[in-house]
C-alpha positions in Angstrom: 0.0 0.0 0.0 1.4 3.3 -1.0 1.5 5.8 1.9 2.8 9.4 1.4 5.9 10.2 3.5 4.7 11.9 6.6 7.8 14.1 6.6 6.3 16.1 3.7 3.3 17.1 5.8 3.2 20.5 7.3 3.5 20.7 11.1 0.2 22.4 11.4 -1.8 20.0 9.3 -5.1 19.4 11.0 -8.4 17.6 10.2 -10.4 19.4 7.5 -13.2 21.0 9.5 -14.3 24.6 9.8 -13.2 26.3 12.9 -14.0 29.9 14.0 -11.3 31.7 16.1 -12.4 32.3 19.7 -10.5 35.6 19.6 -13.2 37.0 17.3 -16.0 36.3 19.7 -17.4 38.5 22.5 -17.5 37.3 26.1 -21.2 36.5 25.8 -20.6 34.6 22.5 -17.9 32.5 24.1 -20.4 31.4 26.7 -22.8 30.6 23.9 -20.5 28.3 22.0 -21.7 24.7 22.5 -18.6 22.9 23.7 -17.2 21.0 26.6 -15.1 23.1 28.9 -11.3 23.0 28.6 -11.3 21.3 32.0 -13.6 18.6 30.6 -11.4 18.1 27.6 -8.2 17.6 29.7 -9.9 15.4 32.3 -11.9 13.6 29.5 -15.2 14.0 31.4 -18.6 15.5 30.8 -19.6 18.0 33.4 -23.1 17.8 34.9 -24.5 20.6 37.1 -27.3 19.7 39.5 -29.7 22.3 40.7 -31.9 21.4 43.7 -33.5 22.9 46.9 -31.8 22.2 50.2 -35.0 20.3 51.3 -34.4 17.8 48.5 -30.8 16.9 49.5 -31.8 13.2 50.1 -32.9 12.9 46.5 -29.6 14.4 45.3 -27.6 11.8 47.3 -29.8 9.0 45.9 -29.1 10.2 42.3 -25.4 10.7 43.1 -25.1 7.0 44.2 -26.6 5.8 41.0 -24.3 8.0 39.0 -21.2 6.9 40.9 -20.3 4.2 38.4 -20.0 6.8 35.6 -18.0 9.1 37.9 -15.6 6.2 38.7 -15.1 5.5 35.0 -14.0 9.1 34.5 -17.0 9.8 32.2 -18.8 12.5 34.2 -18.1 15.1 36.9 -21.0 16.5 39.0 -21.2 19.9 40.6 -23.7 22.0 42.5 -23.7 25.2 44.6 -23.6 23.4 47.9 -20.2 22.0 47.2 -18.4 25.3 46.5 -15.3 26.0 48.7 -16.0 28.1 51.8 -15.2 31.8 51.4 -15.9 31.9 47.6 -18.4 34.2 46.0 -20.8 31.3 45.7 -23.4 32.9 43.5 -20.9 34.0 40.9 -19.1 30.7 41.1 -22.3 28.6 40.9 -23.3 30.7 37.8 -19.9 29.9 36.2 -20.3 26.2 36.9 -23.8 26.2 35.4 -22.8 28.1 32.3 -20.0 25.7 31.3 -21.8 22.5 32.2 -22.5 20.0 29.4 -25.8 18.8 31.0 -28.0 20.5 33.6 -30.2 18.5 35.9 -33.1 20.3 37.7 -34.5 18.3 40.7 -38.0 19.6 40.7 -40.3 19.7 43.7 -42.6 22.2 45.4 -39.5 23.3 47.4 -37.6 23.9 44.2 -40.4 25.9 42.6 -40.9 28.0 45.7 -37.2 28.9 46.0 -36.5 32.2 44.4 -32.9 31.2 43.8 -33.6 27.7 42.4 -36.3 28.8 40.1 -35.7 32.5 39.3 -31.9 32.2 38.9 -30.7 28.7 38.2 -33.7 27.3 36.3 -34.1 30.5 34.3 -30.4 30.6 33.4 -30.5 26.9 32.5 -33.4 27.4 30.1 -31.6 30.5 28.6 -28.6 28.3 28.0 -30.8 25.5 26.6 -32.5 27.9 24.2 -29.3 29.7 23.2 -26.7 27.0 22.9 -28.8 23.9 23.2 -27.3 22.7 26.5 -29.4 19.7 27.5 -31.6 20.5 30.5 -33.4 17.5 32.2 -36.1 18.1 34.8 -36.1 15.3 37.3 -39.4 15.3 39.2 -38.5 14.2 42.8 -41.9 15.2 44.5 -45.3 15.6 43.0 -45.9 19.1 41.8 -47.7 20.9 39.0 -44.8 21.8 36.7 -46.0 21.5 33.2 -46.8 25.2 33.0 -43.4 26.3 34.3 -40.5 27.6 32.2 -39.2 24.0 31.6 -42.7 22.5 31.2 -42.2 21.5 27.6 -39.0 19.4 28.3 -39.1 15.7 28.6 -38.7 14.7 32.3 -37.5 11.8 34.3 -38.3 9.4 35.9 -40.9 7.9 33.6 -44.4 7.7 35.0 -44.3 9.4 38.4 -42.2 11.4 40.8 -39.4 9.7 42.7 -41.1 10.0 46.0 -44.1 8.0 44.7 -42.0 5.0 43.7 -42.2 2.1 46.2 -38.5 1.4 45.5 -36.6 4.7 45.1 -33.4 3.0 43.9 -35.4 1.7 41.0 -36.6 5.3 40.3 -33.0 6.6 40.3 -31.9 3.7 38.1 -34.6 4.7 35.6 -33.3 8.3 35.8 -29.7 7.3 35.2 -30.7 5.3 32.1 -32.2 8.5 30.6 -29.2 10.6 31.6 -26.9 8.0 29.9 -28.9 8.4 26.7 -28.3 12.1 26.8 -24.6 11.6 27.5 -24.3 9.3 24.4 -26.1 11.8 22.3 -23.8 14.5 23.5 -20.7 12.4 22.7 -22.1 11.8 19.2 -22.1 15.6 18.7 -18.4 15.7 19.4 -17.5 13.1 16.8 -16.3 15.9 14.6 -13.7 17.6 16.8 -14.7 20.9 18.1 -11.9 22.6 20.0 -11.0 26.2 20.8 -7.7 26.0 18.9 -6.2 24.0 16.0 -4.2 20.9 17.0 -0.6 22.0 16.9 0.5 18.6 15.6 -1.6 16.2 13.4 -0.5 13.8 10.7 -3.3 11.2 10.4 -2.9 10.1 6.8 -6.5 9.1 6.2 -9.7 11.0 5.8 -12.5 10.2 8.2 -14.6 7.3 7.0 -18.2 8.6 6.4 -19.5 5.0 6.4 -17.9 4.0 9.7 -20.4 1.6 11.4 -20.4 -0.4 14.7 -17.6 -0.7 17.3 -19.2 2.0 19.4 -18.5 0.0 22.5 -14.8 -0.5 21.5 -14.4 3.3 21.0 -16.0 4.2 24.3 -14.0 1.5 26.2 -10.8 2.8 24.6 -11.4 6.3 25.7 -12.5 5.2 29.2 -9.3 3.0 29.5 -7.1 5.9 28.5 -9.0 8.3 30.8 -8.7 6.0 33.9 -5.9 7.1 36.2 -5.9 3.6 37.6 -5.1 2.0 34.3 -1.7 0.3 34.6 -1.1 0.4 30.8 -1.5 3.4 28.6 -1.0 1.3 25.5 -4.1 -0.3 23.9 -3.7 -2.8 21.1 -6.5 -3.4 18.6 -5.9 -7.1 17.5 -7.6 -9.0 14.7 -7.6 -10.5 11.3 -6.5 -8.5 8.3 -9.6 -6.6 7.0 -11.4 -6.7 10.3 -11.3 -2.9 10.6 -8.4 -2.1 13.0 -7.1 0.9 11.1 -10.5 2.3 10.6 -11.3 2.2 14.3 -8.0 3.9 15.0 -8.9 6.6 12.4 -12.3 7.1 14.0 -10.8 7.3 17.5 -8.4 10.0 16.3 -11.1 12.2 14.8 -13.7 11.6 17.4 -11.5 12.4 20.4 -9.2 14.9 18.8 -10.4 17.6 21.3 -8.8 15.7 24.1 -5.2 16.0 22.7 -2.7 18.6 21.8 -1.0 16.2 19.4 -2.2 13.2 17.4 0.7 11.4 15.7 0.5 8.5 13.3 3.3 6.1 12.4 3.3 3.1 10.1 4.8 -0.1 11.4 4.5 -2.7 8.6 8.1 -3.6 9.1 10.9 -2.5 11.5 12.4 -0.3 8.7 9.1 1.4 8.0 8.5 2.0 11.7 12.0 3.6 12.1 11.3 5.8 9.0 8.0 6.9 10.3 9.5 7.9 13.7 12.2 9.9 11.8 9.4 11.6 9.9 7.8 12.7 13.2 10.7 15.0 13.8 9.4 17.1 10.8 5.8 16.9 12.0 6.9 18.1 15.5 9.3 20.7 13.9 12.2 19.5 16.1 15.7 21.1 15.6 17.1 17.7 14.8 14.7 17.1 11.8 17.5 17.8 9.2 20.1 15.7 10.8 21.4 12.6 8.9 21.9 10.5 12.0 18.6 8.5 12.4 19.2 7.3 16.0 19.8 11.0 17.0 16.5 12.0 15.4 14.6 9.1 17.1 16.1 10.1 20.4 14.8 13.7 19.9 11.3 12.4 19.1 11.4 10.2 22.3 12.5 13.2 24.3 9.5 15.2 23.0 7.1 12.4 23.9 8.6 12.2 27.4 8.5 15.9 28.0 4.9 16.6 26.7 1.5 15.5 27.7 -1.9 15.0 26.1 -0.7 13.3 23.0 -1.9 10.2 21.1 0.4 8.1 19.1 -1.1 5.6 16.7 1.2 2.7 15.7 -0.5 1.1 12.7 0.1 -2.5 11.6 2.7 -3.4 14.2 3.8 -7.0 13.9 6.2 -7.2 16.9 4.9 -5.4 20.0 8.4 -5.4 21.5 9.6 -2.8 19.0 7.7 -0.2 21.0 10.4 -0.6 23.7 12.9 1.0 21.4 10.7 3.8 20.1 8.6 5.0 23.0 10.0 6.4 26.3 9.1 5.0 29.7 7.5 6.6 31.6 5.5 9.0 29.5 2.3 10.9 29.8 0.6 10.1 26.5 -1.7 7.5 25.0 -0.6 4.8 22.5 -3.0 3.0 20.2 -1.6 0.1 18.3 -3.2 -1.9 15.5 -1.8 -5.4 15.0 -2.8 -8.8 13.6 -0.9 -10.5 16.4 -2.6 -11.6 19.6 0.7 -11.4 21.6 0.9 -8.1 23.4 2.8 -9.3 26.5 3.3 -6.8 29.4 3.4 -3.8 27.0 -0.2 -3.4 26.0 -3.8 -4.3 26.8 -5.2 -6.4 23.9 -8.6 -5.5 22.5 -9.9 -8.4 20.3 -11.9 -7.4 17.3 -14.5 -9.8 16.0 -16.3 -9.9 12.6 -19.4 -7.7 12.5 -22.8 -9.0 13.6 -25.2 -9.5 10.7 -27.3 -6.4 11.3 -24.2 -4.2 11.7 -22.7 -5.7 8.6 -25.9 -5.1 6.6 -25.9 -1.5 7.8 -22.3 -0.9 6.6 -23.1 -2.5 3.3 -26.2 -0.3 2.7 -24.3 2.9 3.7 -21.3 2.0 1.5 -23.4 1.1 -1.5 -25.1 4.5 -1.1 -28.5 2.9 -0.8 -29.0 4.9 2.4 -27.3 8.1 3.6 -24.2 7.7 5.8 -26.0 8.3 9.2 -29.1 6.4 8.3 -30.2 3.2 10.2 -31.4 -0.2 9.0 -35.1 0.9 9.4 -34.5 3.6 6.8 -33.8 0.9 4.1 -36.5 -0.8 2.1 -37.6 -4.2 3.4 -36.2 -5.9 0.3 -32.8 -4.2 0.7 -32.7 -4.9 4.4 -33.2 -8.6 3.9 -30.7 -8.9 1.0 -28.1 -6.8 2.8 -28.3 -9.2 5.8 -27.9 -12.2 3.4 -24.7 -10.7 1.9 -23.3 -9.8 5.3 -23.8 -13.4 6.3 -22.3 -14.7 3.1 -19.0 -12.8 3.7 -19.1 -13.7 7.4 -19.1 -10.1 8.7 -15.6 -9.1 7.4 -15.7 -5.3 7.1 -13.2 -5.2 4.2 -15.4 -7.7 2.2 -18.5 -5.7 2.9 -16.7 -2.5 1.8 -15.7 -4.3 -1.4 -19.3 -5.4 -2.0 -20.6 -1.9 -1.4 -18.1 -0.4 -3.8 -19.0 -2.9 -6.5 -22.7 -2.2 -6.1 -22.1 1.6 -6.2 -19.8 1.5 -9.2 -21.9 -0.9 -11.3 -25.3 0.2 -10.1 -26.2 -3.5 -9.6 -28.9 -4.3 -7.1 -28.2 -6.2 -3.9 -30.1 -9.2 -5.2 -27.9 -9.2 -8.4 -24.7 -9.0 -6.3 -25.8 -11.9 -4.1 -26.5 -14.1 -7.1 -23.2 -13.2 -8.8 -21.2 -13.7 -5.6 -22.5 -17.3 -5.3 -21.1 -18.0 -8.8 -17.9 -15.8 -8.8 -16.9 -15.4 -5.1 -13.3 -16.0 -5.9 -13.2 -13.1 -8.4 -15.2 -10.8 -6.1 -12.7 -11.4 -3.2 -9.9 -10.3 -5.6 -11.7 -7.2 -6.9 -11.1 -4.0 -4.9 -12.7 -1.4 -7.1 -11.7 2.2 -7.9 -12.5 3.8 -4.5 -10.5 1.8 -2.0 -7.9 4.5 -1.5 -7.4 4.0 2.3 -7.0 0.2 1.8 -6.3 -0.5 -1.8 -5.7 -4.2 -1.5 -8.6 -6.6 -1.9 -9.5 -9.3 0.6 -7.7 -11.9 -1.4 -4.6 -9.8 -1.9 -4.5 -8.8 1.8 -4.7 -12.4 2.9 -2.2 -13.6 0.2 0.4 -11.2 1.4 0.1 -12.5 4.9 0.2 -16.1 3.6 3.5 -15.4 1.9 5.0 -14.0 5.1 3.8 -17.0 7.1 5.2 -19.4 4.5 8.6 -17.8 5.0 8.3 -17.7 8.8 7.0 -21.2 9.4 6.3 -23.6 6.5 4.6 -26.1 8.9 2.1 -23.3 10.0 1.0 -22.6 6.4 0.4 -26.4 5.8 -1.6 -26.5 9.0 -3.7 -23.6 7.8 -4.2 -25.2 4.4 -5.3 -28.4 6.1 -7.8 -26.4 8.2 -9.2 -24.7 5.1 -11.2 -27.8 4.3 -12.5 -28.6 7.8 -15.6 -27.2 9.6 -14.2 -23.8 10.7 -15.8 -23.1 14.0 -14.8 -26.2 16.0 -11.6 -28.0 14.9 -10.5 -30.4 17.7 -6.7 -30.2 18.1 -6.3 -33.9 18.9 -7.4 -34.9 15.4 -3.9 -34.0 14.2 -2.3 -36.4 16.7 -4.9 -39.1 16.0 -4.4 -38.9 12.3 -0.7 -38.0 12.3 0.4 -41.0 10.3 -1.4 -39.7 7.1 -0.6 -36.0 7.5 1.8 -34.2 5.1 5.4 -34.5 6.3 5.7 -31.0 7.7 2.4 -31.3 9.5 3.2 -34.8 10.8 6.3 -33.4 12.5 4.3 -30.7 14.2 1.5 -33.1 15.2 3.8 -35.5 16.9 5.8 -32.8 18.8 3.7 -30.5 21.0 6.4 -27.8 21.1 6.6 -27.7 17.3 2.8 -27.7 17.1 2.6 -24.8 19.6 5.1 -22.9 17.5 2.9 -23.3 14.4 -0.1 -22.1 16.4 1.8 -19.2 17.8 2.9 -18.1 14.2 -0.7 -18.4 13.0 -1.9 -16.3 15.9 0.6 -13.6 14.8 -1.6 -13.0 11.8 -4.9 -13.8 13.6 -5.6 -16.5 11.0 -6.9 -18.7 13.8 -8.4 -18.5 17.2 -7.5 -21.0 19.9 -10.1 -22.1 22.5 -7.7 -23.5 25.0 -10.4 -24.6 27.5 -12.0 -26.8 24.7 -8.8 -27.7 22.7 -10.4 -26.2 19.6 -9.2 -24.1 16.8 -11.4 -21.6 14.8 -10.7 -20.3 11.3 -12.5 -17.5 9.5 -14.4 -18.8 6.5 -13.0 -16.2 4.2 -9.5 -17.2 5.1 -10.5 -20.7 4.1 -12.0 -19.5 0.8 -8.8 -17.5 -0.1 -6.5 -20.4 0.9 -8.5 -22.8 -1.2 -8.2 -20.4 -4.2 -4.4 -20.4 -3.9 -4.3 -24.2 -4.3 -4.6 -26.2 -7.5 -7.3 -28.7 -8.1 -4.8 -31.5 -7.6 -3.6 -30.0 -4.3 -7.1 -29.6 -3.1 -7.9 -33.2 -3.8 -4.8 -34.3 -1.9 -5.8 -32.4 1.2 -9.4 -33.6 1.0 -8.2 -37.3 0.8 -5.9 -36.8 3.8 -8.7 -35.1 5.8 -11.0 -38.1 5.1 -8.2 -40.4 6.3 -7.7 -38.3 9.5 -11.4 -38.1 10.4 -11.8 -41.8 9.7 -8.9 -42.5 12.1 -10.4 -40.5 15.0 -14.2 -41.0 14.6 -15.0 -44.0 16.9 -17.5 -46.8 16.6 -21.0 -46.0 17.7 -21.0 -47.7 21.1 -22.8 -45.7 23.8 -19.5 -45.2 25.7 -18.1 -43.4 22.6 -21.0 -41.0 22.0 -19.3 -38.0 23.6 -16.3 -38.4 21.2 -18.7 -39.1 18.2 -20.5 -35.8 19.0 -17.2 -33.9 19.3 -16.1 -35.0 15.8 -19.6 -35.0 14.2 -19.3 -31.6 12.5 -16.0 -32.6 10.9 -17.4 -35.9 9.8 -20.4 -34.2 8.2 -18.0 -31.8 6.5 -16.1 -34.8 5.1 -19.4 -36.3 3.9 -20.0 -33.2 1.8 -16.4 -33.3 0.4 -16.8 -37.0 -0.4 -19.9 -36.3 -2.4 -18.6 -33.2 -4.1 -15.3 -35.0 -5.2 -16.9 -38.4 -5.6 -14.2 -40.0 -3.6 -14.0 -43.8 -3.9 -11.9 -44.6 -0.8 -12.3 -47.4 1.7 -11.8 -44.9 4.5 -14.7 -42.8 3.1 -17.1 -45.7 3.2 -16.0 -46.7 6.7 -16.4 -43.2 8.0 -19.8 -42.7 6.4 -21.0 -46.0 7.8 -19.9 -45.2 11.4 -21.5 -41.7 11.2 -24.7 -43.2 9.9 -24.9 -45.8 12.7 -24.2 -43.1 15.4 -26.9 -40.8 14.0 -29.4 -43.7 13.7 -28.8 -44.6 17.4 -29.2 -40.9 18.3 -32.5 -40.8 16.4 -33.9 -43.9 18.1 -32.9 -42.6 21.6 -34.6 -39.3 21.0 -37.6 -40.8 19.4 -38.3 -43.2 22.2 
């Protein structure tokens, strides 16, 4: 993939979004700008101001208890006039706190309405802020009172149904309230997806535009931000781990844009190899405008970049496509006061980083991405906005490509560029899946390689790294992908290819092959069940790299292996029969497709048939 050299970027390059200088605004206008306060940005929290009468203090404490989980996660910070420091000009200070709050809660009761200060000052100012800069104001009805005709009477209130004091279980009432507040918090966070800060970022070199079709992974993004924000977090390195094409880089891009307001610098380095990583770090010297940027001595330049990282705070470093997590030790100073987000295919992150495993998209989320990418709905539309026919067909395609985001992006690009219908694409894919997995289309600039090319490049690296591992992967390409018992390789070792036979009979060599496969996330290992899992598109691309003769050789060996491990149908063997049944049924399909005339095939089909017959009789009677 061709990436422009970062050193050519200007040091003040920032995301392309309109920004009005605060210096041109009056004092009143500054207060009217809808933003999180600078304190909120640096602390990475949303500020909530709570207005209530002194007689309703018990209700405030009940609400505070329910909000404590959000406070502990560093997501919110609550304030009110009763907690101001002694000796302060409390009215003015309370007004300041209210004016910069991101959310304002009014605990409404007859005491609140009767209080000149609560109603005439705080409630009136809150509604002025709501009307002027759209600050969310939430009335919380704590005692029964006629409030619909008051200044905030048209706002939606909490809890649902009746005042808090009327609930038999007040904790349930406060839980109901907090659910509503959480919805407002999430809506507020969504408004900040496009960074809105009072000054341009001094240093920004993210090489990708924001993805208009970004879909799903909301929980991953929120958890990343929460982990970085937590002062108790032992690691300030988060590693997004997963198969090629799973969306690691796109999540990193979205995180950078969405949370840009929290940083003074967002730096991006490519790490496809140690040489590229070193070159990218050298390029950072130009981005940061360091005095050493023009030196020829690379170690000296890297040292200067490390010194900058150690001396500065509130920076995010994205290390994209890092294969060896240990390389960070040479590039990043310790300790430091920044955040590091790594994308990697490897599942090994050791003591350096916290691993965040990325899974294929669920069917509904995959269908939504496809519909957005194909331009059949607008980028921020939801599934309900699509026609019923498109909805159904998009889910079918998402299921066909097994939720791999890159494959869904390719499908959407094809549909957009050819103006085919979803139904047409689904039919064509069934006939020409191999060709579709190789076709990237004209608009894949941020990830120009197709699914097939992306996987094939990794296959070649794996072949060089560990030939036995690639043979193991090729063997697994013909098995049922979601439950491959590890012991079948030992039980059928005598008929395995030579390289795989050696691995199967030596647990250390076998573990090394598994470790090297995990480096590329080609497999998952369920250690508690002694099972391996392979993504179906990995299987499809692997098969496409093999000749017809090679495929037949593998299929024959697989039939021999499963025949060797599948036991006779005595009741004492039923648990083992059940464990190998999915693989045996897969073999049955392969035997039929290839019309294999093997003694082992007949023996296997007979034993499977006897087992299923006994199961049927047992269940029937």
